[in-house]
C-alpha positions in Angstrom: -8.6 25.2 3.6 -5.6 23.1 3.2 -2.4 25.0 2.3 1.1 23.3 1.5 3.9 24.4 3.7 5.7 26.1 1.0 4.7 27.3 -2.5 4.4 24.6 -5.1 6.3 24.8 -8.2 4.0 25.3 -11.4 5.0 22.8 -13.9 4.6 23.3 -17.7 5.3 20.4 -19.9 6.3 22.6 -22.9 9.2 23.8 -20.8 10.2 20.4 -19.5 9.5 18.1 -22.2 12.5 16.0 -23.7 10.6 14.3 -26.8 9.0 15.8 -29.7 5.4 14.6 -30.7 7.0 12.7 -33.7 9.2 10.9 -31.3 6.5 9.8 -29.0 4.3 8.6 -31.9 7.0 7.2 -34.1 5.3 3.9 -35.4 2.1 3.0 -37.0 -0.7 0.5 -36.0 0.5 -1.7 -39.0 4.1 -1.7 -37.7 2.9 -2.7 -34.2 0.9 -5.5 -35.7 4.0 -6.8 -37.6 6.6 -6.2 -34.6 8.5 -9.2 -33.1 10.8 -8.6 -30.2 14.3 -10.2 -30.4 13.2 -13.2 -28.2 10.8 -16.1 -28.7 8.1 -15.5 -26.0 5.1 -17.9 -26.7 4.2 -18.3 -23.0 4.3 -14.6 -22.3 2.3 -13.8 -25.3 -0.6 -16.0 -24.1 -1.2 -13.2 -21.6 -2.2 -10.9 -24.5 -5.2 -13.2 -25.2 -8.6 -12.8 -23.8 -10.8 -9.6 -23.2 -8.6 -7.8 -20.7 -5.9 -5.2 -21.3 -2.5 -6.8 -21.2 1.0 -5.4 -19.8 2.7 -7.5 -22.6 0.9 -5.6 -25.3 1.9 -2.3 -23.5 5.5 -3.3 -23.1 5.7 -4.3 -26.9 4.4 -0.8 -27.8 7.3 0.7 -25.6 9.8 -1.7 -27.2 9.0 -0.7 -30.8 9.1 3.1 -29.8 12.6 2.4 -28.3 13.6 0.5 -31.3 12.9 3.6 -33.5 14.5 6.3 -31.1 17.9 7.7 -32.0 20.8 6.3 -29.9 21.4 9.7 -28.2 17.7 9.9 -27.1 18.0 7.0 -24.4 20.4 6.9 -21.6 20.1 3.1 -21.0 19.9 0.0 -23.2 17.6 0.3 -26.2 16.4 -3.4 -25.6 15.6 -3.1 -21.9 11.9 -4.0 -22.4 12.6 -6.8 -24.9 15.1 -8.3 -22.5 12.6 -8.0 -19.7 10.0 -9.9 -21.6 12.7 -12.4 -22.5 13.5 -13.1 -19.0 10.0 -13.3 -18.1 9.6 -16.2 -20.6 12.7 -17.8 -19.2 11.1 -17.6 -15.6 7.9 -19.2 -16.9 9.9 -22.0 -18.5 12.1 -22.6 -15.3 9.4 -22.1 -12.8 11.4 -19.7 -10.9 12.3 -16.1 -11.0 15.5 -14.8 -12.4 16.0 -11.7 -10.3 18.7 -11.7 -7.7 19.6 -9.2 -4.8 23.0 -8.2 -5.9 23.5 -5.4 -3.4 22.0 -2.2 -2.2 21.6 0.9 -4.4 20.1 4.4 -3.5 20.9 8.2 -3.9 23.0 10.2 -1.7 21.5 11.0 1.7 18.6 8.6 1.3 18.3 5.0 2.7 15.1 4.2 0.9 13.1 5.0 -2.3 15.2 2.9 -4.6 14.8 -1.0 -4.8 18.0 -2.7 -6.2 17.2 -5.3 -8.9 19.6 -7.3 -10.9 19.2 -10.1 -13.3 21.0 -13.5 -12.4 21.4 -14.2 -16.2 22.7 -10.9 -17.5 24.7 -12.6 -20.3 21.5 -13.5 -21.8 19.6 -10.3 -21.2 22.2 -7.5 -20.9 19.5 -4.8 -21.2 18.3 -5.7 -17.8 21.6 -6.6 -16.0 20.6 -3.7 -13.7 16.8 -3.0 -13.4 16.3 -0.9 -10.4 12.8 0.3 -9.4 12.3 4.0 -8.1 9.3 4.7 -5.8 8.0 8.4 -6.2 6.0 9.9 -3.5 2.5 10.3 -4.9 0.5 13.4 -4.2 -2.2 13.1 -1.7 -5.4 11.3 -3.0 -3.4 10.9 -6.4 -4.5 14.2 -8.0 -2.2 14.8 -11.0 -1.9 17.5 -13.6 -1.2 16.1 -17.1 1.9 18.4 -17.3 3.3 16.6 -14.5 2.7 13.1 -15.7 3.9 13.8 -19.2 7.0 15.4 -17.9 7.6 12.4 -15.7 7.1 10.1 -18.5 9.5 11.8 -20.7 12.2 11.6 -17.9 11.6 8.0 -17.5 11.7 7.2 -21.2 15.0 9.1 -21.3 16.7 7.7 -18.1 14.8 4.5 -17.6 12.8 1.8 -19.3 9.7 3.9 -20.0 7.6 1.4 -17.9 5.3 2.7 -15.1 3.3 1.0 -12.4 0.4 3.4 -11.4 0.5 2.6 -8.5 2.3 0.4 -5.8 0.4 -1.1 -3.0 1.6 1.8 -0.7 0.4 4.3 -3.3 3.7 5.4 -4.9 4.4 5.9 -8.7 6.4 3.0 -9.5 9.3 3.6 -12.0 10.3 0.2 -13.2 13.9 -0.4 -14.5 17.0 1.8 -14.8 20.8 1.5 -14.1 22.8 2.3 -11.2 24.5 5.2 -13.1 21.1 6.9 -13.8 19.8 7.1 -10.1 21.5 10.2 -9.3 20.5 12.2 -12.4 16.9 10.9 -12.1 16.7 12.0 -8.4 18.3 15.5 -9.4 15.7 15.9 -12.2 12.7 14.9 -10.1 13.5 17.1 -7.1 14.9 20.0 -9.0 12.8 20.1 -12.1 9.6 18.2 -11.1 9.5 19.3 -7.5 9.0 15.6 -6.6 10.4 13.5 -3.8 11.1 9.7 -3.7 8.8 7.5 -1.5 9.6 5.0 1.1 11.2 1.6 0.9 13.0 -0.7 3.2 12.7 -0.8 7.0 11.2 2.5 7.4 8.0 4.6 7.1 6.4 3.9 3.9 4.8 6.5 1.7 1.6 7.7 3.6 -1.4 7.3 1.5 -5.0 8.6 1.8 -8.4 8.4 0.1 -10.0 11.4 -1.8 -11.3 12.9 1.4 -13.0 16.2 1.7 -11.9 17.2 -1.8 -14.7 15.3 -3.3 -16.4 13.0 -0.8 -19.3 13.9 1.2 -18.7 11.2 3.9 -15.2 12.4 4.9 -15.0 12.9 8.6 -11.7 14.6 8.6 -9.3 16.1 6.2 -7.3 13.0 5.0 -5.3 15.1 2.5 -4.2 17.6 5.1 -3.5 14.9 7.6 -1.5 12.8 5.1 0.5 15.8 4.0 1.2 16.8 7.5 2.6 13.4 8.5 4.5 13.0 5.4 6.3 16.3 5.9 6.8 15.9 9.7 8.3 12.5 9.4 10.8 12.8 6.5 13.8 11.3 8.4 11.5 8.1 9.2 10.5 8.0 5.6 13.9 8.3 4.0 16.4 6.8 6.5 15.5 3.2 7.5 15.8 2.7 11.2 12.8 0.3 12.1 12.6 -3.4 12.7 10.6 -3.6 9.3 8.4 -1.6 7.3 5.6 0.7 8.7 2.6 2.1 6.8 0.2 5.1 7.6 -3.1 5.1 5.7 -5.8 7.6 6.0 -9.5 6.7 5.3 -12.1 9.7 5.5 -14.9 7.3 6.8 -15.5 3.6 7.6 -16.1 2.7 3.9 -12.3 2.5 4.0 -11.5 3.2 0.3 -7.8 2.8 0.8 -8.3 -0.5 2.7 -6.3 0.9 5.7 -7.9 -1.7 7.9 -6.3 -4.4 6.0 -2.9 -2.9 5.0 -1.7 -0.2 7.4 0.3 -0.6 10.5 -1.6 2.4 11.7 -5.0 3.2 10.1 -6.6 6.4 10.7 -10.4 5.9 9.8 -12.7 8.8 10.0 -15.8 8.4 12.3 -18.2 10.3 14.6 -19.1 10.0 18.1 -22.7 11.8 18.2 -25.8 10.6 16.5 -26.3 9.7 12.8 -28.3 12.6 11.2 -31.6 11.4 9.9 -34.0 13.3 7.3 -37.2 11.3 8.1 -38.9 12.9 4.9 -36.2 11.3 2.8 -36.5 7.9 4.6 -40.2 7.9 3.6 -39.2 9.0 0.1 -36.9 5.9 -0.2 -39.6 3.7 1.2 -42.1 5.2 -1.4 -39.8 4.7 -4.2 -39.4 8.3 -4.9 -35.6 8.2 -4.5 -33.4 5.5 -6.0 -31.4 3.7 -3.3 -27.5 3.5 -3.2 -27.3 6.6 -5.3 -28.5 4.7 -8.4 -25.3 2.4 -8.2 -27.4 -0.7 -9.1 -29.6 0.8 -11.8 -28.7 -2.0 -14.3 -31.7 -4.3 -13.6 -35.0 -4.2 -12.0 -34.5 -5.2 -8.3 -38.2 -4.7 -7.2 -39.4 -2.1 -4.7 -37.0 -0.9 -2.1 -37.7 -2.8 1.2 -36.2 -0.8 4.1 -36.7 -3.8 6.4 -34.7 -6.4 4.3 -32.2 -4.0 2.6 -31.2 -1.9 5.6 -32.7 -2.8 9.1 -32.2 -6.6 8.8 -28.6 -6.0 7.5 -27.5 -3.8 10.4 -24.6 -6.0 12.1 -25.6 -4.7 15.6 -29.3 -4.6 15.1 -29.4 -1.0 16.3 -32.3 0.3 14.1 -35.9 -0.2 13.7 -39.1 1.5 12.3 -41.5 3.0 14.9 -44.6 4.9 14.0 -43.4 5.3 10.4 -40.1 6.8 11.5 -36.6 5.2 11.3 -35.1 4.9 14.9 -31.3 4.4 15.5 -29.9 3.4 18.9 -26.6 5.3 18.4 -24.8 3.6 21.3 -25.0 0.4 19.6 -24.0 1.5 16.2 -20.7 0.1 14.9 -20.2 2.7 12.1 -20.3 0.1 9.3 -21.9 2.8 7.0 -24.3 0.3 5.3 -27.5 2.2 6.1 -25.7 5.4 5.0 -24.5 3.9 1.7 -28.0 2.7 1.0 -29.8 5.8 1.7 -27.4 8.7 1.4 -30.1 11.4 1.1 -31.7 10.2 4.3 -28.7 9.5 6.6 -25.5 11.2 7.3 -22.5 10.9 9.8 -22.8 12.9 12.8 -21.2 16.3 13.2 -18.8 15.4 16.1 -16.1 13.9 13.9 -12.6 12.6 14.4 -10.7 9.4 13.8 -10.5 5.8 15.1 -6.9 4.7 15.3 -6.4 0.8 14.4 -3.0 -0.8 14.6 -1.5 -4.0 13.2 -2.8 -4.9 9.7 -0.4 -6.5 7.2 -0.1 -9.0 4.3 1.1 -12.5 4.8 4.9 -12.4 5.1 6.4 -13.9 8.4 2.9 -14.6 9.9 -0.4 -14.7 8.1 -2.5 -11.7 7.0 -4.0 -9.7 9.9 -6.8 -7.0 10.1 -6.0 -4.0 12.2 -7.6 -3.7 15.7 -8.9 -0.6 17.3 -6.7 0.9 20.0 -8.2 4.5 20.2 -12.0 4.4 19.3 -12.2 8.2 18.9 -9.7 11.0 18.7 -10.1 14.5 17.3 -8.1 15.0 14.1 -7.2 18.6 13.8 -3.9 20.4 12.7 -1.1 20.2 13.9 -2.2 16.5 15.0 0.0 16.5 18.2 -2.3 14.1 19.8 -2.2 11.7 16.9 1.7 11.9 16.7 2.1 11.3 20.5 0.4 7.9 19.9 2.4 7.2 16.9 5.7 7.9 18.7 4.9 5.8 21.7 4.1 2.8 19.5 7.4 3.4 17.5 9.4 3.5 20.8 8.1 0.3 22.0 8.4 -1.4 18.7 11.9 -0.2 18.0 13.0 -1.5 21.4 11.2 -4.8 21.4 10.6 -5.7 17.8 12.4 -8.5 16.0 14.0 -8.1 12.6 11.4 -8.2 9.9 8.6 -8.1 12.6 5.5 -5.9 11.9 3.9 -4.1 14.7 0.9 -6.4 14.5 3.1 -9.3 14.8 4.8 -7.7 18.0 1.3 -7.3 19.4 0.4 -10.9 18.6 3.7 -11.9 20.4 3.6 -9.9 23.7 -0.2 -9.6 23.9 -2.5 -6.6 23.6 -2.7 -5.9 27.5 1.1 -5.6 27.5 1.1 -3.4 24.4 -1.6 -1.1 25.8 0.1 -0.9 29.2 3.5 0.2 27.6 2.0 2.8 25.3 -0.3 4.0 28.1 -3.7 3.6 26.6 -6.7 2.3 28.5 -8.5 -0.9 27.5 -11.8 -0.3 25.8 -14.6 -2.3 24.5 -14.1 -1.6 21.0 -10.6 -3.5 21.3 -12.5 -6.8 21.7 -13.4 -8.6 18.5 -17.1 -9.1 19.5 -17.7 -6.6 22.3 -21.4 -7.6 22.7 -20.8 -11.2 23.1 -17.4 -11.7 24.8 -18.2 -12.1 28.5 -14.6 -12.3 29.8 -12.8 -9.5 31.7 -9.2 -10.1 32.6 -8.0 -8.3 35.7 -4.5 -7.8 37.1 -4.2 -8.8 40.8 -3.3 -5.5 42.0 -6.5 -4.0 40.5 -8.6 -6.5 42.5 -9.3 -5.5 46.2 -7.7 -8.1 48.4 -6.1 -9.7 45.5 -6.6 -13.1 44.0 -6.2 -15.1 47.2 -9.5 -15.4 49.1 -11.0 -17.1 52.1 -13.8 -19.2 50.7 -15.7 -19.2 54.2 -15.5 -15.5 54.3 -17.0 -15.2 50.8 -19.8 -17.6 51.5 -20.7 -15.7 54.8 -21.1 -12.6 52.8 -23.0 -14.4 49.9 -25.3 -16.8 51.7 -27.9 -18.6 49.6 
């Protein structure tokens, strides 16, 4: 069972709270309907229209609450949210952002975790002259107790704008908008009172993120929470003291369903997999075919899709065509299986991952910044994932060593591989080539050899060759 490295602090909101219930609910619905912020924002208010929830409506609620709080109940400008909406309207009118990078801010001892943000029109919107963002390291799988969330919300209401983003693309809790003077007090309160650390920002290891894993998911092939926690604790220096060419992300997916999208977003993705055979319950297969069990766990119950057809809905959709029915039984050629999870997702009571589980390690995913978007590619098809994960750490650190030596400024690992080539990358980090590294291993006929690996080298006598290979 997963256990943290040290006892966790038990948080009780009644001991940590800053505001009374009356202060947190200090306006009526009628007052909210009549409320107008101090700026004219017709374009921004268009975002309140339509069927979807609007951040503008949420921001107005926060602005009204701040209007009615006493002066000594806020440590930054009362009108911070109203000025934020006013500047957004100006940005819509001008067709350009009005944020500037006016310098680097942070907390003592950390190089990351705080993103400096300044308005370039502070004379118009003094409440957001400083509007720094703080990244807070989320718990594994984003399990929260309400006491923690309420205490954090009180702290941010008091020392910041009160606006949250749950969550950033790396997983952090994003606290939007405070001043430079409040950074150290916020950091002290979070670490000493809430037992909470900052996340990563800048050219460093970003906050590791994982799926719900074995806590609640039957498909998890390894303990994503434990591995995420171990890597977060082990690489604290890399998380808080930027020393890389650019950002670097860990993401942990318990199975190939890839619920945290590690294959598309992580510089190193750890995706749970298995190397033995898919487990088959043939009686359950027959029950699906007979209609006794609803496919996909009932996820598509909303309409009548007709009788379940295993040929059309499972076998024909297998990307490697590795399964078929034979004598009334489902047969799987496991050596051809690409672990796409489709068959398991459609018939979860009949099919399960194998028991010999571990991770596939993929490298190089990123969003489009310097180069276009990239999907990660396999560099280790299978590796056991068991504490203390020394085998995994060895791979990570070899990659970092090469990237820190050869990577250009703002060049992600995937772009380095693109520039130097996968063969060079594998040679440097000491990994053997594998068929899984090829985009289409069943259709690509090319094998690239080095001259020293070919007996006799590349220079051959054609007459000698023909003498040995007569027609």
